[in-house]
C-alpha positions as CSV (number, residue, x, y, z in Angstrom):
1,M,-0.4,0.4,-0.3
2,P,1.8,3.3,-1.0
3,S,2.6,5.9,1.8
4,K,1.6,8.8,0.5
5,K,-1.4,10.0,-1.8
6,Y,-1.3,12.4,-4.5
7,Q,-3.4,14.8,-5.5
8,L,-5.0,15.5,-9.1
9,A,-6.7,18.7,-7.3
10,R,-2.8,19.9,-6.4
11,Y,-1.0,19.1,-9.6
12,R,-4.1,21.5,-11.6
13,N,-3.8,24.3,-9.4
14,E,0.2,24.1,-9.6
15,A,-0.5,23.8,-13.2
16,L,-2.6,27.0,-13.8
17,R,-1.5,29.7,-15.7
18,P,-3.5,32.7,-16.8
19,D,-3.3,33.5,-20.8
20,F,-1.0,34.8,-22.8
21,E,-2.3,37.8,-23.8
22,L,-0.3,39.3,-26.8
23,E,-0.5,43.2,-26.9
24,V,-0.6,43.6,-31.3
25,E,-2.0,47.6,-31.6
26,D,-4.4,50.4,-30.7
27,G,-5.0,48.5,-27.3
28,K,-5.7,45.3,-29.4
29,S,-4.8,41.9,-27.8
30,I,-4.5,38.6,-28.7
31,V,-4.9,36.2,-26.2
32,I,-3.7,32.7,-26.3
33,R,-5.4,29.8,-23.5
34,Q,-3.1,27.3,-21.7
35,P,-2.1,24.2,-23.6
36,D,-4.4,21.1,-22.0
37,V,-2.2,18.4,-21.7
38,D,-2.9,16.7,-24.7
39,E,-2.0,19.8,-27.0
40,V,1.3,19.7,-25.0
41,L,1.9,15.9,-25.3
42,D,1.0,16.6,-29.2
43,L,4.1,19.0,-29.1
44,N,6.1,16.6,-28.3
45,G,9.4,16.3,-30.8
46,M,7.7,19.0,-32.8
47,T,10.2,21.2,-34.5
48,D,8.5,22.8,-37.8
49,P,7.5,26.1,-35.6
50,R,4.4,26.6,-37.7
51,A,3.3,23.8,-36.2
52,I,4.0,24.3,-32.9
53,L,2.3,27.9,-33.2
54,Q,-0.9,25.8,-34.3
55,V,-1.0,23.6,-31.3
56,L,-0.1,26.5,-29.5
57,A,-2.6,29.2,-30.6
58,K,-5.7,27.2,-31.5
59,D,-8.7,29.1,-32.5
60,Q,-5.9,32.2,-32.3
61,Y,-3.4,30.6,-34.9
62,E,-4.8,32.6,-38.1
63,E,-4.9,36.2,-36.1
64,L,-2.2,36.2,-35.4
65,M,-0.3,34.7,-38.1
66,Q,-1.6,37.8,-40.0
67,T,-0.9,39.6,-37.3
68,I,2.9,38.5,-37.2
69,G,3.4,37.3,-41.1
70,S,5.3,40.8,-41.7
71,E,7.6,40.9,-39.0
72,P,11.1,39.6,-38.9
73,G,12.0,36.4,-39.1
74,G,13.3,36.2,-35.5
75,V,9.8,37.6,-33.6
76,L,8.9,33.9,-34.6
77,Q,11.0,31.9,-32.0
78,A,11.3,34.6,-29.2
79,L,7.2,34.3,-29.4
80,I,6.7,30.2,-29.0
81,D,9.9,31.2,-26.7
82,D,7.5,33.3,-24.2
83,I,4.2,31.1,-25.0
84,V,6.6,28.3,-24.1
85,R,7.8,29.9,-20.5
86,H,4.3,31.5,-19.7
87,F,2.3,28.2,-19.2
88,G,5.7,26.5,-17.6
89,L,5.7,23.8,-20.1
90,G,10.2,24.4,-20.3
91,K,13.0,26.5,-22.0
């Protein structure tokens, strides 16, 4: 019999993060919700930044791409890194 009980509620509470809000212009923002376990598992092994951003941004992907599509290329990786850090997914 296990000597210690682990609680899903504790893991959940420790993992909860606020939405990632990217201010874009004129007070407008793109809000990205925290990925769930299935989405995080989908990220495993992904190396294509477009695919990673699709998983992270979910229904905001098209708007996000329209907003950043003409920005300098370095914006993409910096944005992905910030989203990953914000949600505590590594890096």
